[in-house]
C-alpha positions, -999 to 999 in steps of 0.1 A, spaced: 195 -309 -124 208 -335 -99 244 -323 -105 234 -286 -102 216 -295 -70 246 -313 -56 270 -284 -65 247 -259 -49 243 -278 -19 282 -285 -16 284 -247 -15 259 -241 11 275 -268 33 309 -255 29 300 -220 34 281 -230 68 314 -251 77 334 -217 71 308 -194 90 316 -214 124 335 -190 147 371 -198 145 389 -219 119 394 -255 122 430 -249 133 418 -227 158 393 -249 172 417 -278 172 445 -261 189 419 -245 215 408 -283 222 445 -290 225 447 -263 249 422 -276 273 443 -310 274 472 -287 288 492 -280 256 505 -246 256 495 -230 220 510 -198 205 499 -176 176 526 -190 156 514 -226 161 477 -213 150 493 -198 118 514 -228 109 483 -250 114 462 -229 93 492 -230 65 491 -269 70 454 -271 63 454 -247 34 431 -224 52 454 -193 37 438 -200 5 409 -179 -9 374 -194 -2 364 -205 -38 398 -221 -42 393 -240 -10 357 -251 -19 368 -263 -53 396 -283 -40 371 -297 -13 343 -306 -43 369 -321 -61 382 -344 -35 348 -355 -27 336 -360 -65 367 -373 -80 383 -393 -51 353 -396 -26 377 -382 -2 362 -358 28 394 -353 44 401 -354 82 379 -346 111 387 -312 126 384 -324 162 391 -361 162 419 -358 135 410 -389 120 400 -398 83 362 -389 77 359 -418 52 370 -443 79 348 -428 105 317 -429 85 329 -464 66 302 -483 82 281 -457 101 267 -439 73 256 -470 53 240 -485 86 222 -452 89 208 -449 54 201 -487 54 179 -482 85 161 -451 69 154 -469 38 141 -498 55 118 -478 74 107 -459 44 100 -493 24 81 -505 57 59 -474 57 50 -476 18 45 -514 20 19 -509 46 6 -473 37 -1 -481 0 -25 -512 1 -42 -500 35 -46 -465 20 -62 -478 -9 -85 -501 9 -95 -474 34 -103 -451 7 -125 -476 -13 -143 -491 17 -177 -480 29 -175 -494 62 -174 -465 90 -159 -489 115 -129 -498 91 -124 -461 81 -127 -448 115 -102 -476 131 -76 -467 104 -78 -428 109 -74 -431 146 -43 -457 141 -27 -430 115 -37 -400 139 -20 -418 165 11 -424 146 13 -388 138 7 -376 173 30 -399 193 66 -387 186 94 -413 177 112 -405 207 83 -411 231 73 -443 212 115 -454 216 111 -447 254 80 -465 258 93 -497 242 126 -494 261 107 -492 295 84 -521 283 112 -543 273 135 -538 305 104 -544 327 91 -575 310 123 -591 293 151 -573 314 168 -560 284 166 -525 269 171 -533 233 195 -504 230 224 -503 206 228 -520 171 249 -551 181 254 -572 210 286 -569 232 303 -599 213 300 -584 180 303 -547 188 338 -545 174 340 -576 154 345 -578 116 316 -582 94 304 -618 92 270 -635 87 266 -642 125 273 -604 132 249 -594 104 221 -616 121 229 -600 153 225 -565 137 190 -576 123 181 -589 156 184 -556 169 178 -531 141 141 -539 137 134 -517 166 148 -485 151 133 -494 119 98 -499 135 100 -467 154 111 -446 122 86 -463 104 59 -455 129 52 -420 118 64 -424 83 35 -449 78 9 -427 95 20 -396 72 22 -417 39 -13 -436 48 -29 -402 52 -14 -390 19 -24 -422 -3 -60 -422 13 -64 -384 4 -52 -389 -31 -72 -420 -35 -104 -400 -25 -96 -375 -49 -90 -398 -76 -120 -423 -72 -147 -395 -76 -131 -383 -110 -151 -391 -144 -126 -415 -157 -129 -437 -130 -168 -436 -133 -165 -443 -170 -142 -473 -165 -168 -488 -141 -195 -484 -167 -176 -502 -192 -178 -531 -166 -140 -526 -150 -148 -533 -112 -130 -544 -80 -95 -544 -74 -88 -542 -113 -106 -511 -114 -86 -495 -83 -52 -505 -93 -56 -499 -130 -70 -463 -128 -71 -444 -96 -43 -460 -79 -19 -455 -107 -26 -418 -108 -28 -413 -71 7 -431 -64 25 -405 -86 28 -379 -61 35 -405 -36 66 -419 -55 75 -384 -62 78 -375 -25 100 -405 -17 131 -383 -12 113 -359 11 101 -388 33 137 -403 33 149 -368 45 121 -365 71 130 -402 86 168 -391 86 159 -359 106 143 -381 133 171 -405 134 196 -384 157 172 -383 184 161 -419 182 196 -429 181 206 -408 213 179 -427 231 184 -462 218 224 -454 221 229 -464 184 265 -459 171 257 -448 134 258 -414 116 228 -399 132 245 -400 165 277 -388 152 258 -360 134 245 -348 169 281 -354 184 299 -333 158 272 -305 156 262 -300 193 293 -313 214 324 -315 195 315 -286 169 335 -305 143 321 -291 112 340 -310 89 326 -341 98 290 -328 102 292 -313 68 304 -348 52 274 -363 69 250 -336 57 264 -337 20 263 -375 20 227 -375 29 218 -350 5 234 -368 -22 215 -400 -14 183 -379 -16 192 -364 -49 201 -400 -63 167 -413 -48 148 -384 -65 165 -394 -98 155 -429 -96 118 -417 -86 116 -394 -116 124 -422 -139 98 -444 -123 72 -417 -124 79 -415 -159 76 -453 -167 44 -453 -146 27 -423 -158 23 -416 -197 16 -377 -190 50 -375 -175 67 -394 -207 48 -372 -229 59 -341 -212 96 -353 -211 97 -368 -247 73 -341 -265 
């Protein structure tokens, strides 16, 4: 199913790339025309033949899928005329790392806090946690980013923008550059994890409240199982199944919020590059590569979470093994 999903997504992405008005050759030569070059119809036809755009649609799609799956090559950017693999070499992995870190942070907070909130009988505790989670859902990430930037500029004189300091921006990777990256990456991780934590907290709490009231929990309590052992062994184990199963969805939601946060914090990674290629340069080849890589990451994460779900829940194992 993962392979079928990736093939389907590749066809959708490639079709959307083809549906953009004008071929890659026409868009590139039109861009050159704005730079003062004189472009003729013959130039466009020659460029289309060089790029293989005169071949049938499914032949070009098969060639693109083959290059991506067998060689890991996405070809050249339509406008920038640079190799897409080189453009995304660090940027995509930085973006994916930021999103995964925000996802992990949100669940490290949401799972224990959600379980505690569902099992607590304290109105003050529950109301406080509910207020914080509602605030996380109501306050947009871009507004939180602007608030933090304004506060840091007024207090510390530094807007905390960018992923690297000036001296490490174009340097090769080293331990010093990695530490500089960590000193700045915490901000987008925190901002992206803000709403993700609130959403996950609401989900965990609702699932736990549903499981705690079931008869098997009452029966376990009657057998003398109490406290944290009761919570983690019975309701939490069943409640976390849907949470684990939604990791891919949550990763997609976090990445969807990354481009806007990246523009505000002037981050040089795949989120900002996606906005640039979609909204400004109309470079669909570059945008398609980013979208396909994101989809492949989500499919891979779903594949892993399906295995984890089968390990945690015997009902899933029985359904798979018969």
